Every structure is written in C-alpha cells, then in structure tokens.
VMD Tcl script that draws the C-alpha trace (Angstrom):
set ca {
  {53.73 -26.15 -31.11}
  {52.76 -22.73 -32.45}
  {52.49 -19.82 -30.05}
  {49.57 -17.47 -29.61}
  {50.87 -14.89 -32.11}
  {50.92 -17.36 -34.97}
  {47.46 -18.69 -34.01}
  {46.03 -15.15 -33.98}
  {47.65 -14.44 -37.35}
  {46.20 -17.64 -38.81}
  {42.69 -16.75 -37.59}
  {43.12 -13.22 -38.99}
  {44.04 -14.66 -42.41}
  {41.15 -17.12 -42.29}
  {38.73 -14.35 -41.26}
  {39.87 -12.10 -44.07}
  {39.48 -14.90 -46.63}
  {35.92 -15.60 -45.44}
  {34.74 -12.03 -45.05}
  {34.43 -12.17 -41.28}
  {35.77 -8.65 -40.79}
  {32.50 -7.39 -42.23}
  {30.48 -9.47 -39.73}
  {29.37 -9.07 -36.11}
  {30.41 -12.19 -34.17}
  {28.78 -13.44 -30.96}
  {30.79 -15.92 -28.88}
  {28.93 -18.47 -26.74}
  {31.02 -17.78 -23.66}
  {30.95 -20.08 -20.62}
  {34.01 -18.61 -18.92}
  {36.04 -21.81 -19.30}
  {39.46 -21.93 -20.94}
  {38.19 -22.91 -24.38}
  {35.61 -20.16 -24.79}
  {37.87 -17.62 -23.06}
  {40.74 -18.40 -25.42}
  {38.43 -18.28 -28.44}
  {37.15 -14.87 -27.37}
  {40.70 -13.63 -26.73}
  {41.95 -14.78 -30.15}
  {39.04 -13.22 -32.04}
  {39.49 -9.95 -30.16}
  {43.26 -9.95 -30.79}
  {42.63 -10.65 -34.47}
  {40.67 -7.40 -34.64}
  {37.23 -8.88 -35.29}
  {34.00 -7.25 -34.07}
  {33.19 -9.66 -31.28}
  {30.81 -9.82 -28.30}
  {30.18 -12.50 -25.65}
  {26.96 -14.27 -24.66}
  {26.65 -16.14 -21.36}
  {23.63 -18.14 -20.29}
  {23.22 -18.67 -16.55}
  {20.58 -20.04 -14.20}
  {19.80 -20.42 -10.53}
  {22.21 -23.34 -10.16}
  {25.15 -21.79 -12.01}
  {28.37 -21.25 -10.10}
  {28.43 -17.56 -9.21}
  {32.21 -17.58 -8.75}
  {32.83 -18.63 -12.34}
  {30.25 -16.15 -13.64}
  {31.97 -13.34 -11.76}
  {35.33 -14.36 -13.23}
  {33.83 -14.40 -16.74}
  {32.41 -10.91 -16.30}
  {35.80 -9.65 -15.14}
  {37.54 -11.28 -18.12}
  {35.31 -9.64 -20.73}
  {35.68 -6.31 -18.95}
  {39.49 -6.58 -19.18}
  {39.23 -7.44 -22.88}
  {36.88 -4.54 -23.50}
  {34.28 -6.89 -24.99}
  {30.53 -6.33 -24.82}
  {29.05 -9.11 -22.66}
  {25.41 -10.21 -22.68}
  {24.05 -12.21 -19.70}
  {20.82 -14.17 -20.13}
  {19.01 -15.91 -17.26}
  {17.54 -19.21 -18.53}
  {16.24 -20.54 -15.19}
  {12.59 -20.70 -16.21}
  {13.32 -22.28 -19.56}
  {15.63 -24.85 -17.99}
  {12.95 -25.83 -15.49}
  {10.47 -26.37 -18.31}
  {13.02 -28.39 -20.27}
  {14.41 -30.51 -17.42}
  {11.73 -31.31 -14.86}
  {10.10 -34.65 -15.52}
  {12.92 -35.93 -17.73}
  {15.55 -38.44 -16.74}
  {19.00 -37.17 -15.83}
  {21.54 -36.07 -16.73}
  {19.97 -33.02 -18.31}
  {23.07 -31.69 -20.09}
  {22.04 -32.89 -23.56}
  {18.66 -31.20 -23.39}
  {20.20 -28.06 -21.90}
  {22.87 -27.76 -24.61}
  {20.30 -28.09 -27.37}
  {18.14 -25.41 -25.81}
  {21.10 -23.06 -25.37}
  {22.21 -23.59 -28.97}
  {18.84 -22.53 -30.32}
  {18.51 -19.72 -27.78}
  {21.92 -18.42 -28.88}
  {20.86 -18.57 -32.52}
  {17.71 -16.54 -31.89}
  {19.51 -14.08 -29.62}
  {22.07 -13.48 -32.37}
  {19.45 -13.07 -35.08}
  {17.31 -10.71 -33.00}
  {20.28 -8.55 -31.99}
  {21.93 -8.08 -35.36}
  {24.77 -10.60 -35.13}
  {25.88 -12.37 -38.30}
  {27.96 -15.25 -36.90}
  {27.94 -17.40 -33.74}
  {31.28 -18.63 -32.37}
  {32.07 -21.51 -30.00}
  {35.18 -22.68 -28.16}
  {35.06 -26.32 -29.34}
  {38.48 -27.97 -29.60}
  {39.65 -31.07 -31.45}
  {39.08 -33.30 -28.42}
  {35.38 -32.52 -28.24}
  {33.04 -35.20 -29.49}
  {32.26 -34.08 -33.01}
  {31.58 -37.24 -35.07}
  {28.11 -36.97 -36.53}
  {27.43 -33.69 -34.76}
  {25.34 -31.09 -36.54}
  {28.18 -28.58 -36.62}
  {30.45 -31.00 -38.47}
  {28.14 -31.41 -41.43}
  {30.16 -28.76 -43.22}
  {30.94 -28.63 -46.91}
  {34.31 -26.97 -46.42}
  {36.62 -26.00 -43.58}
  {35.05 -27.18 -40.31}
  {36.09 -23.96 -38.61}
  {33.20 -22.16 -40.32}
  {29.91 -24.00 -40.81}
  {26.99 -22.50 -42.70}
  {24.13 -24.92 -41.99}
  {20.66 -24.10 -43.35}
  {18.98 -25.97 -40.49}
  {20.58 -23.57 -38.00}
  {20.25 -20.50 -40.18}
  {23.39 -18.71 -38.98}
  {27.08 -19.57 -39.56}
  {29.12 -21.06 -36.71}
  {32.78 -20.14 -36.29}
  {35.01 -22.48 -34.24}
  {38.54 -21.02 -34.18}
  {39.95 -23.77 -31.91}
  {38.44 -26.86 -33.54}
  {41.78 -27.89 -35.10}
  {43.66 -27.54 -31.79}
  {43.78 -30.31 -29.20}
  {42.76 -29.76 -25.58}
  {46.45 -29.85 -24.63}
  {47.29 -27.17 -27.19}
  {44.42 -25.00 -25.96}
  {45.67 -25.41 -22.39}
  {49.17 -24.30 -23.38}
  {47.93 -21.32 -25.41}
  {45.67 -20.18 -22.56}
  {48.56 -20.45 -20.12}
  {50.76 -18.43 -22.48}
  {48.40 -15.45 -22.34}
  {47.53 -15.86 -18.66}
  {43.95 -17.11 -19.00}
  {43.26 -18.84 -15.68}
  {39.52 -19.23 -15.08}
  {38.15 -19.64 -11.58}
  {38.03 -23.34 -10.71}
  {35.38 -25.02 -8.58}
  {37.57 -28.16 -8.48}
  {34.80 -30.35 -9.82}
  {35.46 -33.98 -10.70}
  {33.94 -33.32 -14.14}
  {33.48 -35.93 -16.84}
  {37.05 -35.89 -18.17}
  {40.50 -35.84 -16.64}
  {41.20 -32.57 -18.44}
  {39.62 -29.54 -16.79}
  {36.02 -29.54 -17.96}
  {33.90 -27.90 -15.33}
  {30.40 -26.61 -15.72}
  {27.03 -26.91 -14.10}
  {26.41 -28.93 -10.91}
  {23.23 -30.30 -12.48}
  {25.43 -32.69 -14.48}
  {25.79 -34.72 -11.28}
  {22.15 -35.77 -11.08}
  {22.17 -39.55 -11.32}
  {21.56 -40.99 -14.75}
  {18.03 -42.33 -15.20}
  {16.81 -40.31 -12.21}
  {13.65 -38.32 -12.94}
  {14.62 -34.68 -12.52}
  {12.74 -32.48 -10.07}
  {13.37 -28.91 -8.96}
  {14.21 -30.22 -5.48}
  {16.81 -32.58 -6.95}
  {18.36 -29.72 -8.91}
  {18.60 -27.71 -5.67}
  {20.21 -30.67 -3.91}
  {22.81 -31.15 -6.66}
  {23.82 -27.51 -6.31}
  {23.89 -27.37 -2.50}
  {25.87 -30.59 -1.98}
  {28.42 -29.85 -4.67}
  {28.88 -26.25 -3.60}
  {29.83 -27.39 -0.10}
  {32.06 -30.17 -1.44}
  {33.82 -27.70 -3.75}
  {35.10 -25.81 -0.70}
  {36.90 -28.96 0.47}
  {38.21 -29.69 -3.02}
  {39.57 -26.18 -3.46}
  {41.28 -26.20 -0.06}
  {42.89 -29.60 -0.68}
  {43.56 -29.02 -4.41}
  {41.81 -32.20 -5.47}
  {38.81 -32.64 -7.74}
  {35.58 -33.85 -6.14}
  {31.91 -34.04 -7.06}
  {28.94 -35.92 -5.64}
  {26.13 -37.54 -7.57}
  {22.62 -37.15 -6.23}
  {20.44 -38.64 -4.91}
  {22.81 -41.63 -4.64}
  {25.51 -39.49 -2.95}
  {28.22 -41.34 -4.87}
  {31.51 -39.53 -4.31}
  {33.74 -39.06 -7.35}
  {37.27 -37.85 -6.74}
  {40.61 -37.51 -8.50}
  {43.58 -38.10 -6.15}
  {41.62 -38.09 -2.88}
  {43.22 -39.43 0.28}
  {41.31 -40.95 3.18}
  {41.16 -37.66 5.07}
  {39.56 -35.88 2.13}
  {37.01 -38.65 1.63}
  {36.03 -38.54 5.30}
  {35.56 -34.79 5.12}
  {33.42 -35.10 1.98}
  {31.36 -37.85 3.60}
  {30.72 -35.59 6.58}
  {29.24 -33.02 4.17}
  {27.07 -35.54 2.32}
  {25.75 -36.88 5.63}
  {24.30 -33.43 6.36}
  {22.14 -33.83 3.26}
  {21.09 -37.41 4.00}
  {23.91 -39.33 2.30}
  {26.23 -41.97 3.68}
  {29.05 -41.58 1.15}
  {29.98 -44.27 -1.31}
}
mol new
graphics top color blue
foreach p $ca { graphics top sphere $p radius 0.5 }
foreach p [lrange $ca 0 end-1] q [lrange $ca 1 end] { graphics top cylinder $p $q radius 0.2 }
display resetview
C-alpha cells in the first residue's frame, strides 16, 4: 500500500492537471477520519482549502471540539453553520431515520454556502467503500474524483474515492489523525460515527421530543461504551440495544441507563 507522501503527490499532480491550484476549495468536514484525511491531504498538497462543518442541537459537542482543534492545528479556515432550525423543518413529521433527508439538505446548503462565499469547488471525504452506485456524484463523464454536474452547479472533488476504508484508516493512522470517538454502534463495523438522530427507529414519525430522547439516551450510553471500550447505541423509542462485543455486565449497565428514560432494554 502507498504511504501518505505518494498519495499527496498523486493528488498534487491531479490538481495541477485539472487546474485546481487556481481554485478555492471548501471541504465538507464532519471531523471523522475520512473528511479529516481529505482535508489534510489537500492542505499538504498546497491547495487553497477551507473547511465547512454543519452542526445542530443534537450534534456531539466532543467531536465538534476535536474538529475545531484539528483545523486550528492545520491552519485551515473553518466555517461552522448551525442547521438546527432547518433540520427541524426537514425532519419533524417524517418517518425515521432522517439521515437521508438531512444529507440532501446539507449537500444543497454546502453548495449555496460555497457559491455565496466565493468558493469554486466542494470537496468530500467519500472513500471507495461508500455506497456510490447510481449516486448523483458518480454520474461523471471522466475521473470520478472530480465531478462537474450541471444539476449541482459546482464541481465536487473526492480525493479519497479510489481508496478503500481500510486504506484510509491506515493513512490516517500514519499521520496521527485520531478523531474523538463516542463509541457508537454505528451502521457498519468500520468506524462510522455521526449523529445520534440516526438511532430513531425506522418508520417512527419524528418529533422534536424523540430527537431529544435519541440524543439524551445515547449520550449517557456513550459514557459506558467509552469506559469499557465497546461500541453501543440505543434505538428509540423501542430502546433496542445495539452493541459490538458487549459482555453481560456492560448490557446490564446500559439497561440501567435506558430504564431511566422509560426503556426495559432489549
């Protein structure tokens, strides 16, 4: 596997070939390993790059704080945008999970933020393991790393899209990128954390109260998960416990937390 120096050099060559050194690039930056590595590589390649992070009332503050520290160390301009009100309008009254609706809204919000603030290109941390078949960003005429789609109206740059999740993990470890972990169960075995609202039960009609419950339960459960170094999350309102590598003691402790919120543990 290639090391970080060769990956940076490859992105530098690609950027030069496609005129990206004359562009202002805005990275959609969640603070996870993928987007952190993408930001790091673009910065190391000498591109003019900034970061954009959307957050809301239910975002993990610990991960947001880590992300802010990371961009400060890189010397990268970092924009923070609170989307709480928009997310409420988009989510309440729909059936969960709300991630699909949220991602669409953030994509278009990022596009308009970039356009209104003088950015020429949006960048994302997608890797080769992400679901891309039939996705809008893969309707590209040429190299899928750079998509110029009229429907979006601004080019998208994905420097990691040809690297697997395992390769991204190794490259991030090589340069010491270790994001703050909430020890969520997540939707994949690989680290893929995010928003606690993803744990609202499927087909449940979303309410603001349910969004609050998803945050409160999973924040308390994350303390247990972090202490025991296992990955745990709880669906609401069913209070289904999801856990990688939990022993009986951990499950009992998680159940004691869910019982405080009206659950019995399943």
